[in-house]
N, C-alpha and C positions, 0 to 999 in steps of 0.2 A: 019182469025182473031180469037183470043182467045174466049172461051165460058165461061160464068159466071153462077154459081149456087148460087141463093140468099136465105137467110134464115131470118125470123123474128120470134121472140119468146118472150114470157112474162116469166121472170125469177124471182123468189122470191128475193127481194133485199138482204135479209140476206144470200142467197146462192151465192153471187158474187165470193168469193174465190173458192168455189166448182165448179162454172162455169168456171172460169179461168183454173182451173186444168183439167177439162173435156175437154175444148177447146183445151188446149195444147196437151194433149194426142191424141185427135181426129185429130189435125193438122198433127201430125207425121204419122198417118195412112192414111189420105188423100194424103199426099205427096208421101208416098210409093206406092200408087195406082194410081199416075198420075197427081194429082193436083200440079199446079206450085206455088200456093200461097193461103193462108187462112187468112182472115182478120176478126177479131171480134171487134165489137163496142158496147160498154155499153151506153144505152140511157142517155143523159144529157140534151137535150132541145127538148122533144118530146111531143108536145101538143096534146090534145084530140081535135078532130075536131067537127064540127056540123053535118057533114054527114058521113065522113070517116076520118080514121087516123090509124097510126100504133097501138096505144093503143086499139082502137076499133077492129081492125082486129084480134088482138090476145086475146081479152078479158081480158086485162091487169088490174089486181086489184091494189087497192091503196098500197099494200105491195109488189108490183112487179115493175120490171124495164124492158123496151123494149130493146131487144138486136137485132142488125142487123148485119149479117155476110154474107160473100160471099167467094166462092172458085173459083179460076181461073184455067181454064183447056185448053189445047192446041186446043181442038175441042169438038163438042158435042159427037162425037164417043168416044173419050177419057174419057169424063164425064160419058157417059152411061156405058161403061165397068168399069171404076173406081168406080162408085157408086155401081154397082152390087158386086164388090169385097169388098167394104167397108161394105156394109150391111151384108155380109156373114163373115166378119172378126170377129173371136171370141173376139178380144180385144175390139171391140165396145160393144159387150154384156156384158164384164167385165167393162164397163166405163159408168155407168148409167147416164142418163140425169138429172140434178139437177132442172128440171122444168117439167111442164106438156107438154109432147110431142104431145098431142092430139090438142094442140092450135098452133103448130109450122106451119108456112107457108113457103113453099119453091117452087122454080121453076128454070128452065134453061132459059138463055136469050142469044141471039145472040148479040155480040157487033156490033154496027153500027157506033160508034164514040169513038175514044180514043185519046186524045190530051194532 
């Protein structure tokens, strides 16, 4: 079954167009290095919780929007190899993140249900 790499970030709302450009360029690089799909989602209904929430997890400010994205890979092995190549790809260094990357949350997930 496929493997998913998920990402959550707080992006300055004023940087939405820059984020879309950044994500579009990154998607091409991800796909060149083995990802089969990259999905980017701009927060629309993301409430702050009492104990935990997406906004709290990424320390989202009032002038920021939570972004949730995920990349689909054929396997964890493909993700591991692909992410190593992506992180070393000079085009990623030339494509600065329009948000605070220190608050980016990411992780790999085994799919257990896909209907």
